[in-house]
N, C-alpha and C positions, 0 to 999 in steps of 0.2 A: 594127153588130154586134147580133145578137139578144140580148135580155135574158133569154131562157130559159136555164136551167142545163142543162149536159150531166149525164149520170148521175154521172160522176166528180166534177164540180164540186159537185153536190148532196151527195155523200158527204163531200167535204172540208169543205163548209160545216157539215154536221152535226157533224163531228169538231171543228171550231173552236168551234161553239156550246156544246159540252159544257165546254170550257175557260172560255168567257165566262160561262156560267151558274154554274159552280162557283167562280169567282174565282181559279182557278189561273193561273199565268203561261202565256202563249201558247207553243205549241211552236216549237222552232227548225226551220229547213229540214231539217236532218238527222233530227230527230224525226218530221217529217211524212213524209219519205221512208221511214223505218223502218216507220211505221204503214201505209203503202200499198204497200210492197215495191218502191220505186223505187231505182235505183242512183245517179241523178244529182240533185243539188239544183236543177239548172236546170229539171227537170220540175216540181218543187214550186213554184219561183218563177214559172214560166209560168202554172200554174193559179191561183196567188194573184193574179197581175196580171189574169187574166181575171175572177176574182171581184170585184176592185176596179173593173174597167171596167164591170161589170154592176151596180155599186152595192150589193153585198152586204157588202163589207168595206172598211176603209181600211188603207193601208200607209204610215204615217208614216215617211219616210226610207227606204222600201223594205225595212224590217226586219221579219222575221216575229214577233219578240218584241213588236213594237209594234202588231200587228194589232188592229183593233177591228171587231167584228161589228156591222153596222148593223141595228138592229131597226126594222122598219116599224111604225107605230102600228096598222096593221091588215094582215093578210096571213097568210103561213104560215111555219112553221119546219120544217126537215127534220130528223127524228129517226131514229136508228138502229133498225132492226127486228132484234131478236135472237132471234126464233123463237116457239115456242109455250109457253103455260102452261096447266096443266090446271085446269079448274073441275070438280072431281070428286075421285077418288082421286089423291093426288100421284104424279107420275112425273118422271123426269129431264127437265128442260127442254132444248129444242133450243138451238143457238146458231148464228146466221147473221147476222153483222154487215156483210155486203156489200150490204145494201139499205137504203134510207132511205124514210121515209113522210112526206109533208107533213101537218102538223096546224096548227090555228089558233095564231097566235103568242101570243095572250092566255092560252093554257093553260100556257105554259112561261116565265113571267116570272122565275122564280128557281129555281136548282138544276139538277141534271143529270137529263135525261129520256130515256126510251127507249120503244119500242113492242113489245108482245107480242100474239100471236094467241091467242084463247081456244079451248080444246078442252074439250068437256064441258058438262054442264047443271046443275052444282051451284049456280050463281049466278043462275038464271033469275028467282028471286024479287026480285032486285035489278035486273032488266032487262038482265042481261048474258047474251048467248046464245052458243052455240058458233059460232065463225066470226067473232065480233066482234074488233075490235082495241082494246086498252086502252092508254092513255098512262100511263106510270108515272113518278112523281117518285122518284128514287133517295134513300132515307133508311133508317136503321137503326131508327128509332123511329116509332111511329104512335099516334094518339089512339084512345080507345075508340070503337068503331063504324065506324072507317074500313075500307075495303076494301083489302087488302094483298096483295102477292106475298110469300110466305114460303118459305124452304127448310127442309125437315125431313129430317134424316139424308141430305143430299145430293140430295133430290128437291124439286121446286118445285110450288107450288099457289097458287090464287087464292081467298081467303076473306075474310070479315069478321072483324075483330079484336074480341074481347070481353075486358074486364079486370074481374075481380071478386075482391075481397079479395086483391089482389096476384097472382092467377093469370091467365095469359093463355091464351085459347082461340081457335082458328080455327073460325068457324061458317059452315056452308053455308047458302045461301038456297034449299034444296030438302030437304024432310024425309027423302028416301031416303038422304041422306048423314049420317054421324055427325060429331060435333064432334071436333076434333083439338087436344089440349093442346100448348102450346108449352113445351118444356124448353130453358132457356137454353144448355145445353151442346151441344145437337144441333140447335137451331132458330135461324133468323135471319130477321128481316124485311128484305126487299130493297128495298121501296118501296111507295108508296101510289098508288092509282088516282086520276088527276086528270081523265081524259077518256076518251071512248069513241067509236070510229068503227065504223059499220056500212055495209056495202055490200049492196045487194039484187041486185047483179050482181058477184059476188066476183071476176070476172076482172079488175076494175079495180084490185085490190090484190094484193100479193105472195101 
């Protein structure tokens, strides 16, 4: 049997990795079926057995709650790609979780992660260009100076976080964009950038 994952298997593995990274209990067969729109638990069981045979997970006792995701010491992790984020004036982010993107495993050692595509040029000073893909660690708090994905009044943007005298501000790395103050009642940090992917032949990425 080939050790290469099918597209569906890669999506399931990314789904399971989010549980493993967050420390949450692994999903039941019915929960996996619900997540992927399958009617029969046999479908989920077959895919899990295939992942186990390819060395990606273990299934102690054949039970989904006991799944263990096997992490290679080097290699890749498949993360969900959930659309675009604007490096510029905030706009509503896309959402498309039916794709996965492989990233180096060492970028995702703890926590839940996902991938966004950058649109716009407000972060060029930080080396982040339009069309790049950023790997985000999901978290609600960030340290001063970290690059974050934040939602402001329902719209999402990529900026550097600055904290001064208790005031939080999102700063662009391009002088043509203004700073954006964060108000706790209408703004939320969604995650922190931990990695960047760039293709010079964008056809190779979604």
